[in-house]
C-alpha positions in Angstrom: -6.2 -3.5 98.5 -3.0 -3.2 100.4 -0.7 -0.1 100.6 3.0 0.2 101.0 5.2 3.1 102.1 8.6 4.0 100.8 10.7 6.7 102.4 13.8 8.1 100.7 15.4 10.8 102.7 12.7 13.4 103.4 10.5 12.1 100.6 7.8 9.6 101.4 5.9 7.6 98.7 2.8 5.4 99.0 1.3 3.1 96.4 -1.3 0.5 96.1 -0.5 -3.1 95.5 -2.9 -4.7 93.0 -3.9 -8.2 93.9 -2.6 -11.0 91.8 -6.1 -12.0 90.8 -6.8 -8.7 89.2 -3.4 -8.6 87.4 -4.1 -12.0 85.9 -7.6 -10.9 84.7 -8.5 -13.0 81.5 -8.8 -11.0 78.3 -12.0 -12.7 77.5 -13.6 -10.7 80.3 -12.7 -7.4 78.6 -15.6 -5.3 77.3 -17.2 -6.5 74.0 -16.2 -3.4 72.1 -12.5 -3.9 73.0 -12.7 -7.6 71.9 -14.3 -6.7 68.5 -11.5 -4.1 67.7 -8.8 -6.7 68.4 -10.5 -9.3 66.1 -11.1 -6.6 63.3 -7.4 -5.8 63.3 -6.6 -9.4 62.3 -9.3 -9.5 59.6 -8.0 -6.3 57.9 -4.6 -7.8 57.5 -6.1 -10.8 55.8 -8.2 -8.6 53.5 -5.3 -6.4 52.6 -3.3 -9.5 51.6 -6.2 -10.8 49.4 -6.7 -7.3 47.8 -3.0 -6.9 47.1 -3.0 -10.3 45.3 -6.1 -9.3 43.3 -4.6 -6.0 42.3 -1.4 -7.6 41.3 -3.3 -10.0 39.2 -5.3 -7.2 37.5 -2.1 -5.3 36.9 -0.4 -8.4 35.4 -3.5 -9.0 33.2 -3.5 -5.4 32.0 0.2 -5.5 31.3 0.2 -8.8 29.4 -3.1 -8.0 27.5 -1.8 -4.6 26.7 1.4 -6.1 25.1 -0.8 -8.5 23.1 -3.0 -5.7 21.9 0.1 -3.6 20.8 1.7 -6.5 19.0 -1.6 -7.4 17.3 -2.0 -3.8 16.0 1.6 -3.7 14.8 1.2 -7.0 13.1 -2.0 -5.8 11.4 -0.3 -2.6 10.3 2.5 -4.7 8.7 -0.1 -6.9 6.9 -2.1 -3.9 5.6 0.9 -2.0 4.2 2.6 -5.1 2.8 -0.5 -6.4 1.1 -1.2 -3.1 -0.6 2.4 -2.8 -1.8 2.3 -6.5 -3.0 -0.9 -6.0 -5.0 0.8 -3.2 -6.9 3.4 -5.6 -8.2 0.9 -8.0 -9.8 1.1 -7.1 -13.5 0.2 -10.4 -15.1 3.8 -11.7 -15.3 5.9 -14.2 -13.3 8.3 -11.5 -12.2 5.3 -9.5 -10.9 4.3 -12.4 -8.6 8.0 -12.8 -7.5 8.2 -9.1 -6.6 4.9 -9.4 -4.7 6.3 -12.3 -2.7 9.4 -10.3 -1.9 7.3 -7.4 -0.7 5.1 -9.7 1.4 8.1 -11.2 3.1 10.1 -8.0 3.8 7.4 -5.3 4.0 7.0 -2.3 1.7 10.2 -0.7 2.9 12.4 -3.7 2.0 15.3 -4.9 4.0 16.7 -1.5 4.6 13.9 -0.8 7.0 12.4 -4.2 7.8 8.9 -4.1 9.4 8.9 -5.3 13.0 6.6 -5.7 16.0 7.0 -5.1 19.7 8.2 -1.6 19.1 10.3 -2.8 16.1 12.4 -5.1 18.4 11.2 -8.2 16.6 11.3 -8.6 12.8 8.3 -10.2 11.1 9.4 -13.5 9.7 6.2 -15.4 9.6 4.4 -13.8 6.6 2.6 -16.2 4.3 1.3 -14.8 1.0 -1.3 -16.4 -1.3 -2.8 -15.3 -4.6 -6.1 -15.4 -6.4 -7.7 -14.2 -9.7 -10.8 -13.0 -7.9 -11.5 -11.8 -4.4 -13.7 -14.8 -3.5 -11.6 -17.2 -5.6 -9.2 -19.9 -4.5 -6.0 -18.5 -3.0 -2.9 -20.5 -4.0 0.5 -20.4 -2.3 3.5 -18.7 -3.7 5.2 -21.8 -5.2 2.1 -22.6 -7.2 1.4 -19.0 -8.2 5.0 -18.3 -9.4 5.3 -21.1 -12.0 3.4 -19.3 -14.7 5.0 -17.0 -17.2 1.7 -15.1 -17.5 -1.2 -15.1 -15.2 -4.3 -13.2 -14.1 -3.6 -12.8 -10.4 -5.0 -9.6 -9.0 -5.6 -10.4 -5.3 -3.1 -11.2 -2.6 -3.6 -12.3 1.0 -0.9 -12.0 3.7 -1.1 -13.7 7.1 1.4 -13.2 9.8 1.8 -14.2 13.5 4.0 -13.4 16.4 4.5 -14.9 19.9 4.0 -12.6 22.8 5.7 -13.8 26.1 3.5 -13.6 29.2 5.1 -12.4 32.3 2.5 -12.0 35.0 -0.1 -14.4 33.5 2.7 -16.7 32.5 3.9 -17.0 36.1 0.3 -17.7 37.2 -0.1 -20.4 34.5 3.4 -21.6 35.0 3.8 -21.3 31.3 6.3 -18.7 30.0 6.2 -19.8 26.3 3.7 -17.1 25.5 0.6 -16.7 23.3 0.4 -16.4 19.5 -1.3 -13.4 18.0 -2.3 -13.3 14.3 -3.3 -10.8 11.7 -4.2 -11.0 8.0 -5.2 -8.7 5.2 -6.4 -8.9 1.6 -5.8 -6.3 -1.2 -6.4 -6.5 -4.9 -6.8 -4.6 -8.1 -10.5 -3.7 -8.3 -11.9 -3.4 -11.8 -14.1 -0.4 -12.3 -15.5 1.6 -15.2 -12.8 3.5 -17.0 -14.6 6.8 -16.8 -11.9 9.4 -16.3 -13.0 12.6 -14.6 -10.3 13.7 -12.2 -7.1 13.9 -14.3 -4.5 11.3 -14.8 -4.4 10.9 -18.5 -1.6 12.2 -20.8 -2.7 13.6 -24.2 -1.3 10.8 -26.4 -3.1 8.2 -28.4 -1.2 5.0 -29.1 -2.8 3.0 -31.8 -4.3 -0.5 -31.4 -2.9 -3.2 -33.6 -5.9 -5.4 -33.1 -9.1 -3.7 -31.9 -10.9 -7.0 -31.2 -8.3 -7.9 -28.6 -10.1 -6.6 -25.6 -7.1 -7.0 -23.2 -4.0 -5.8 -25.0 -5.4 -4.5 -28.3 -2.8 -6.4 -30.2 0.1 -4.8 -28.3 2.8 -6.8 -26.6 3.6 -5.9 -22.9 7.3 -5.0 -22.7 7.5 -3.6 -26.2 8.0 0.1 -27.1 5.2 1.8 -29.1 4.6 5.2 -30.5 3.1 8.1 -28.4 4.0 10.8 -30.9 4.6 10.0 -34.5 7.4 11.5 -36.5 7.2 13.2 -39.9 3.9 13.4 -41.7 3.2 10.1 -43.3 3.4 8.1 -40.1 7.1 7.5 -39.6 8.3 6.1 -36.3 11.4 4.8 -34.6 9.5 2.8 -32.1 10.1 -0.9 -32.6 6.6 -2.0 -31.7 5.1 -0.1 -34.7 8.0 -0.6 -37.1 6.7 -2.0 -40.4 3.1 -1.9 -39.2 0.6 -0.4 -41.6 -2.2 1.5 -39.9 -5.7 0.7 -41.1 -6.4 4.3 -42.0 -4.2 6.9 -43.5 -2.2 8.7 -40.9 -3.8 11.9 -39.6 -1.9 15.1 -39.8 -1.9 15.6 -36.1 0.9 13.1 -35.1 -0.9 11.4 -32.1 -1.8 14.3 -29.7 -5.4 14.6 -28.6 -7.5 17.2 -26.7 -8.4 16.1 -23.2 -9.7 19.5 -22.3 -6.4 21.4 -22.4 -7.1 22.8 -25.9 -5.0 23.0 -29.0 -2.4 25.4 -27.7 1.2 24.4 -26.9 1.0 25.7 -23.4 -2.0 23.6 -22.5 -0.5 20.6 -24.2 2.7 20.9 -22.3 0.8 21.2 -19.0 -1.2 18.1 -19.7 1.9 16.1 -20.6 3.9 17.2 -17.5 1.2 16.9 -14.9 -1.6 14.8 -16.4 -4.3 17.1 -15.0 -6.9 16.4 -17.7 -9.8 15.7 -18.0 -10.5 17.9 -15.0 -14.4 17.8 -14.9 -14.6 21.5 -16.1 -13.3 21.7 -19.6 -14.6 19.7 -22.5 -14.3 16.8 -22.5 -15.1 16.6 -18.8 -14.8 12.8 -18.8 -13.2 10.2 -21.1 -14.4 6.7 -21.5 -14.0 3.8 -24.0 -16.1 4.5 -27.0 -15.7 8.3 -26.9 -14.7 10.3 -30.0 -11.9 12.7 -29.1 -10.6 15.7 -31.0 -7.1 15.6 -32.2 -4.5 18.3 -31.6 -3.0 19.1 -35.0 0.6 19.9 -35.8 4.0 18.7 -34.7 4.1 20.7 -31.5 7.8 20.4 -31.2 8.0 22.3 -27.9 6.3 19.2 -26.4 9.8 17.7 -26.3 10.5 19.8 -23.2 7.3 18.6 -21.7 7.9 14.9 -22.2 11.5 15.3 -21.0 10.3 17.2 -17.9 7.7 14.5 -17.1 10.3 11.8 -17.4 12.9 13.6 -15.3 10.4 14.0 -12.5 11.4 10.4 -11.7 14.9 9.9 -10.2 15.3 6.7 -12.1 16.8 7.7 -15.5 18.7 4.5 -16.2 16.0 1.8 -16.6 15.1 1.2 -20.2 12.7 -1.8 -19.7 9.7 -2.4 -17.5 11.5 -5.3 -15.8 14.4 -3.0 -14.8 12.0 -0.3 -13.7 9.9 -2.7 -11.5 13.1 -3.5 -9.6 13.8 0.2 -9.1 10.3 0.7 -7.8 10.8 -2.2 -5.4 14.1 -0.6 -4.2 12.5 2.8 -3.7 14.8 4.4 -6.4 12.0 5.1 -8.9 8.9 7.0 -7.8 6.4 6.1 -10.6 6.4 9.4 -12.5 7.6 7.7 -15.6 4.4 5.7 -15.6 1.6 7.3 -17.7 -1.9 6.3 -18.7 -3.2 7.0 -22.2 -6.2 6.1 -24.3 -5.8 3.4 -26.9 -7.5 4.4 -30.2 -8.8 2.3 -33.1 -6.9 3.5 -36.1 -9.6 2.2 -38.5 -12.0 4.7 -37.0 -9.8 7.7 -36.8 -10.4 10.6 -39.3 -7.7 12.4 -41.2 -7.0 16.0 -41.7 -6.0 18.9 -39.5 -9.0 18.5 -37.3 -9.1 14.7 -37.2 -10.5 12.6 -34.4 -9.6 9.5 -32.5 -12.0 6.9 -31.2 -11.0 5.6 -27.7 -11.5 1.9 -27.4 -9.6 1.5 -24.1 -6.7 2.5 -22.0 -3.1 1.5 -21.5 -0.3 1.9 -19.0 3.1 3.0 -20.5 6.6 3.6 -19.2 8.3 6.7 -20.5 11.8 6.5 -21.8 14.6 8.2 -19.9 14.6 11.9 -20.7 17.9 11.7 -22.6 16.4 9.2 -25.1 13.8 11.7 -26.1 16.4 14.4 -26.5 18.7 12.3 -28.6 15.8 11.2 -30.9 14.2 14.6 -31.4 15.5 15.1 -34.9 14.7 18.8 -34.9 11.1 18.2 -33.8 10.5 15.5 -36.4 11.4 12.5 -34.2 9.0 10.1 -32.6 8.3 9.6 -28.9 8.3 6.0 -27.7 7.1 4.4 -24.5 7.0 0.8 -23.2 3.6 -0.8 -23.1 2.8 -2.4 -19.7 -0.8 -3.5 -20.1 -4.3 -2.4 -19.1 -4.4 0.8 -17.1 -3.8 0.8 -13.3 -4.8 4.0 -11.5 -2.1 3.4 -8.9 0.6 3.1 -11.5 2.2 -0.1 -12.8 0.6 -3.1 -14.4 -2.4 -5.3 -13.6 -3.4 -8.9 -13.8 -6.8 -7.7 -15.2 -7.9 -8.9 -18.6 -10.0 -5.9 -19.7 -8.3 -3.1 -21.6 -11.5 -1.0 -21.6 -11.7 -1.0 -17.8 -9.6 0.7 -15.1 -8.0 -1.0 -12.1 -7.1 0.4 -8.7 -5.7 -1.1 -5.6 -8.1 -1.6 -2.7 -7.5 -2.9 0.8 -10.4 -5.2 1.4 -9.9 -6.4 4.9 
């Protein structure tokens, strides 16, 4: 080593001069531990870049798959709700299929609140509805199902799809068109034994015109029939029974029956207004086709208030036909409270007298008149109460495409 001196004023400095060979020492001759640290630093940068790419890929997968999952669930919710609402419209008529189709296309809330997906930002426009008589039967498309004036369709299937655009995965695939997600649902009117044990009936007994007709009992859907008869002798202002001669002499009790509420006016009014019988406690605890039921004798003129109250529970007080009322249900104006379920009796097997009986041979769904109609036709308590016959009973209200008047039908979401 060589040394050099530098003197500045009174200060003297000395330093060593490093030889050139030492200054140019090759880095490969550094200690092994120092060489390894330098190489590891470069490797970490590479791994960090790889891990960031993987993490971004996972994040993109989670984002796109999450969006697909959300849209799939929203689409399934639309199908489930729309198919239940559509099945309710199937009443054995052409207009019933048409209303079911409208519901399938728009959703149960109609055009006012259209059903959408992707957080309601995309309206569902791809719904396809098909119809069948049985759950496992052949499902036909709407144009084929809607050509018949009458039908037996009880089941409807709705399928819908939506395209979900892919952002992260789409960039990787270089395909931003998206992926199609699908959903489907089937609902229908399930036939079940008509054993009533939890309320729902009103205490009237419309008479069958043809007891051997196991679907309609000789009644015509859309026609008005008698719930409560007028003056003793069987008078009525209801057109469906006009001129019709009952097979047995008219009982003194006018058409009321005991569903467990008893013979008193108070219980009768309660049963008419709220349909809470049979309730599983009072006799009869259940009602089924073939049962013999006690009549409630007398005119019971205070029941006018009850039948008017029951009718006015429904905001729709303008519809006078079932076709009009169906439209109001579709629009959300009617709420279904004017729809009532009654037994249908065989008049040839009824007994006369103050304590007469009725034999239930089946059940029917009826539409009550607007409240004002009952008030106008009261005739000081001697008028008749009419209601429009819809068809076999549907526990969910409305008609059914079923062909058994002695059974009950209820709407079920199958899948």
